[in-house]
C-alpha positions in Angstrom: 72.3 -25.7 19.7 69.0 -27.2 19.1 66.7 -25.9 16.3 63.5 -24.5 16.3 61.0 -25.7 13.4 58.6 -22.9 13.4 56.4 -24.5 10.8 55.2 -27.5 13.5 54.5 -25.0 16.4 52.7 -22.6 14.5 51.8 -19.4 12.6 52.9 -16.0 13.6 53.1 -12.6 12.5 56.5 -11.8 10.7 57.5 -8.2 12.1 60.0 -6.2 10.7 62.1 -3.3 12.7 63.5 -0.7 10.4 66.6 1.3 11.8 66.0 4.1 9.5 67.5 2.4 6.2 67.0 3.4 2.9 64.4 1.5 2.0 62.0 2.4 5.4 59.8 5.8 5.2 61.1 8.8 6.4 58.0 9.2 8.9 59.3 6.3 10.6 61.3 6.9 14.0 64.1 4.9 15.0 63.5 1.2 15.7 60.0 1.6 15.0 58.4 -1.9 14.2 55.7 -2.3 11.5 54.1 -5.2 10.3 55.3 -6.6 7.4 53.0 -9.4 6.6 50.1 -10.7 8.0 48.8 -13.9 5.9 49.1 -16.7 8.3 47.3 -17.0 11.6 49.1 -15.7 14.4 47.3 -17.6 17.0 49.5 -17.7 20.7 52.4 -20.4 20.0 52.3 -21.7 23.4 49.6 -24.2 23.5 50.6 -25.6 20.2 54.5 -26.6 22.2 52.0 -28.4 24.7 50.1 -29.9 22.0 53.2 -31.3 20.1 54.8 -32.5 23.9 51.8 -35.4 23.5 52.2 -36.5 19.8 53.1 -39.5 19.5 55.6 -38.6 17.7 57.8 -36.2 20.6 59.6 -39.3 21.8 61.3 -39.2 18.5 61.6 -35.4 17.7 61.8 -33.7 20.8 64.8 -32.3 19.9 64.3 -30.9 16.3 60.8 -29.8 17.8 62.3 -27.8 20.0 60.1 -29.3 22.7 60.2 -27.9 26.8 61.9 -24.6 25.8 60.8 -21.8 27.9 60.4 -18.2 26.1 63.9 -17.1 27.7 65.9 -20.4 26.2 64.3 -19.7 23.1 65.8 -15.9 23.3 69.1 -16.9 24.0 68.9 -20.0 21.3 68.2 -16.6 19.1 70.6 -14.8 19.9 73.3 -17.4 19.6 71.8 -17.7 16.3 72.5 -13.7 15.3 75.6 -13.4 16.4 76.6 -16.7 14.6 75.3 -15.4 11.1 76.6 -12.1 12.3 80.4 -13.3 12.8 80.3 -15.3 10.0 79.1 -12.2 7.7 81.6 -10.2 8.7 84.0 -12.4 7.9 82.4 -12.7 3.9 82.4 -9.3 3.9 86.0 -8.5 5.1 87.4 -11.3 3.0 85.8 -8.9 0.0 87.6 -6.1 0.9 84.5 -4.1 3.0 84.0 -2.5 6.0 81.3 -4.1 8.3 80.7 -4.5 11.7 79.1 -6.3 14.1 75.3 -5.4 14.5 73.6 -7.2 17.8 70.7 -5.3 16.4 69.8 -7.2 13.2 68.8 -10.4 13.4 65.3 -12.3 15.0 64.7 -12.1 18.2 61.2 -12.1 20.2 58.7 -9.2 20.7 58.5 -7.8 23.7 55.1 -8.9 25.7 54.2 -10.7 28.2 52.6 -14.6 28.5 50.2 -13.7 31.6 48.0 -10.6 30.0 47.7 -13.2 26.6 45.0 -15.9 27.0 43.2 -16.7 23.4 42.4 -19.6 24.5 40.1 -18.1 27.3 36.5 -16.3 26.3 36.5 -13.8 28.2 39.8 -12.6 27.0 38.9 -12.7 23.5 35.3 -11.2 23.6 37.1 -8.1 24.8 40.7 -8.2 22.6 39.5 -10.5 19.9 42.7 -12.2 18.5 44.8 -9.4 20.0 45.0 -7.9 16.3 43.7 -4.1 17.0 44.2 -3.5 20.5 45.7 -6.0 23.1 47.2 -5.9 26.6 50.0 -6.8 25.3 51.9 -8.1 22.4 51.6 -11.4 21.5 54.4 -13.1 23.5 55.6 -15.7 21.1 55.7 -13.4 18.3 59.3 -12.7 16.6 60.4 -9.9 14.7 63.1 -9.7 12.0 65.4 -6.3 12.9 66.9 -4.7 9.9 69.1 -2.7 12.0 69.0 1.4 14.0 70.1 3.9 12.6 72.3 3.9 14.6 74.6 0.7 13.6 78.1 1.8 12.5 77.0 0.2 8.8 74.5 2.9 8.6 76.6 4.5 6.5 77.2 2.0 3.7 73.4 2.0 3.4 72.3 3.4 -0.5 71.3 7.1 0.5 68.0 7.5 -1.6 68.7 10.9 -2.3 72.4 10.7 -3.2 73.8 6.8 -4.3 77.2 6.8 -4.1 79.4 3.5 -6.0 80.7 2.5 -3.1 77.4 2.3 -1.1 75.8 0.0 -4.4 78.9 -1.8 -3.9 78.9 -3.0 -0.1 75.2 -3.4 -0.8 75.6 -5.8 -3.4 78.5 -7.7 -1.8 76.6 -8.1 1.7 72.7 -8.8 -0.2 73.8 -10.0 -3.0 73.0 -9.6 -6.3 72.6 -8.3 -9.6 73.0 -11.7 -10.4 72.6 -13.6 -7.5 73.7 -17.0 -8.5 76.9 -15.5 -9.3 76.5 -13.2 -5.6 74.7 -14.5 -3.3 75.7 -11.7 -1.0 77.2 -12.5 2.6 74.0 -12.3 4.7 72.4 -14.8 2.9 75.1 -16.9 2.6 75.9 -16.6 6.5 72.4 -17.3 7.4 72.6 -20.7 4.8 75.5 -21.2 6.7 74.2 -21.4 9.8 71.0 -23.7 8.7 73.1 -25.8 7.3 74.8 -26.6 9.7 71.3 -27.4 12.3 70.4 -30.7 13.2 67.2 -30.8 11.3 68.6 -29.7 8.1 71.5 -32.3 8.2 69.5 -34.9 9.3 66.9 -34.3 6.2 69.2 -34.6 4.2 71.1 -37.0 4.5 70.7 -40.2 2.7 70.0 -42.2 5.6 67.1 -39.9 7.2 65.7 -38.5 4.0 62.9 -40.9 3.2 62.3 -41.1 6.8 61.1 -37.3 6.1 60.3 -37.2 2.9 57.0 -40.1 4.4 56.4 -37.4 7.1 56.0 -35.0 4.8 53.3 -37.2 2.7 51.7 -38.0 6.0 51.5 -34.2 7.0 50.5 -33.3 3.8 47.6 -36.1 4.1 46.1 -35.1 7.1 45.9 -31.6 5.5 44.2 -32.1 2.3 41.3 -34.3 4.0 38.6 -32.5 6.3 37.3 -34.0 9.2 33.6 -34.0 10.2 34.7 -31.7 13.1 35.9 -29.6 9.9 32.9 -29.9 8.2 30.5 -28.9 11.2 32.6 -26.2 12.2 32.9 -24.4 8.7 28.5 -25.3 8.8 29.0 -23.3 12.6 30.7 -20.2 11.3 28.4 -19.6 7.9 25.2 -20.0 10.3 27.0 -17.7 12.1 27.3 -15.1 9.2 30.9 -16.6 7.8 30.3 -18.4 5.1 32.3 -19.7 2.5 35.2 -21.0 5.1 37.3 -23.5 3.7 39.4 -24.2 6.7 39.8 -23.8 10.4 42.5 -20.4 9.9 40.1 -18.9 7.9 38.8 -17.0 9.8 41.8 -15.2 10.9 43.5 -15.5 8.4 40.8 -13.2 6.4 40.1 -10.5 9.6 43.5 -10.1 9.7 44.0 -9.2 6.1 41.0 -6.7 5.9 42.7 -5.5 9.2 46.1 -5.2 7.4 44.7 -3.6 3.6 42.7 -1.1 5.8 45.2 0.8 8.4 47.7 0.3 5.7 45.2 2.1 3.1 45.4 4.8 6.1 49.0 4.8 6.9 49.4 5.5 2.7 46.4 8.4 3.1 47.8 9.8 6.2 51.3 8.9 7.2 50.3 7.8 10.8 52.1 4.3 11.8 50.0 1.6 10.7 50.8 -0.2 14.6 48.4 -2.8 14.4 48.6 -3.5 18.4 47.3 -0.2 20.0 47.1 -0.7 23.8 44.9 -0.4 26.6 44.1 3.5 27.3 44.7 4.4 24.0 42.6 6.2 21.8 41.8 4.7 18.5 39.9 6.0 15.2 36.7 5.4 13.9 38.2 2.7 11.5 40.4 1.1 14.3 37.8 0.5 16.2 34.9 -0.6 13.9 38.1 -3.2 12.8 38.3 -4.3 16.3 34.6 -5.0 16.7 34.7 -6.9 13.7 37.9 -8.7 14.8 35.9 -9.7 18.2 33.0 -10.7 16.7 34.2 -13.4 14.2 37.0 -14.4 16.9 33.9 -14.6 19.4 31.9 -16.6 16.5 35.5 -18.7 15.6 35.7 -20.0 19.4 32.2 -20.9 19.8 31.9 -22.2 17.2 35.7 -24.5 18.1 33.8 -25.0 21.3 30.6 -26.7 20.0 32.0 -29.1 17.9 34.9 -29.9 20.7 37.4 -28.8 17.7 41.0 -28.9 19.3 40.2 -32.5 21.0 38.6 -34.3 17.7 41.9 -33.1 15.5 44.2 -34.0 17.7 42.8 -37.4 18.1 42.8 -37.6 14.5 46.3 -36.8 14.3 47.7 -38.7 17.3 45.9 -41.8 15.7 47.6 -41.1 11.9 51.4 -40.4 13.8 50.7 -43.8 16.1 50.6 -45.4 13.0 53.5 -43.3 11.6 55.6 -44.2 14.5 54.4 -48.2 14.1 55.5 -48.0 10.3 58.8 -46.0 11.2 60.0 -47.2 14.7 63.3 -48.4 13.6 64.1 -45.2 11.6 62.9 -42.6 14.4 65.0 -44.6 16.8 68.1 -44.2 14.6 67.4 -40.1 14.2 66.7 -39.4 17.7 69.9 -41.5 19.2 71.9 -39.8 16.5 70.1 -36.2 16.8 71.1 -36.7 20.9 74.6 -37.3 20.1 74.9 -34.6 17.9 73.5 -32.1 20.4 75.8 -33.4 23.1 78.5 -32.0 21.0 77.3 -28.4 20.7 
């Protein structure tokens, strides 16, 4: 099983699916999805995959980056990952004397979304939907969710009852999630997740004595690229300031700022009314005055961002800068990169 390195494929909104467990609101329906984190840009991942395939490093890193995998193939890998973690956690719980039932409603999965309807690279789409945060024709098809399990799960009997928790429930929770001393008792679920990642080529290669210097050098290269601001970035920042959006430090600030504002305002609305703070409303759904106002703010920012990026030829100049740096990196580390590629191919063939 090849490992997907999400950090290299662009950021995605983290979505939490609750199933009536103890720490979810009583107002939530079974399996309802709510956004719990949005401090990073949620631009569609597909163009990032396409861009990475042009990287000078792609020849050596394609298996670690999962280049060429379709959304369905990535979903199947997530399902296999969830099964491994579930089975490992179940074995751990049984060894400690607790019941645990495999629950495939838990874990990471893609949200339902139609890629054919998601086009943030098209100006007309942006003019209608902005970044697709408040309203969009479909969910972001590349957004992943983390489900804590459905209320119908047979393990729900072990969840802590907020009204009348039992010692047995607390003991089960500590065995599963860990604590109160997480060094002595890290918990079966975190241990199962760690066991999965420890078995992935990206992790085993990074921690090996042979390839650790290569990954360290790659990290230094990426940090250097991130620390330096190119001329096109300065031009984009000035363009956004001229459009009425000053004090932006980098390309992602425009989207991060408006996303944070949306979450903050809708979360406040949720606290006041206990209505669902569900961020994506579909066409035909009547928005509240607040939601409509936030949508217009989002569209305004997204359009300015889009037009400024086009005006300064942002993507092409950004890629050219990175590819030049990576070309030099490949020249400086070719033997190690070839050895890494060959080793990962052998590991993948044996899975």
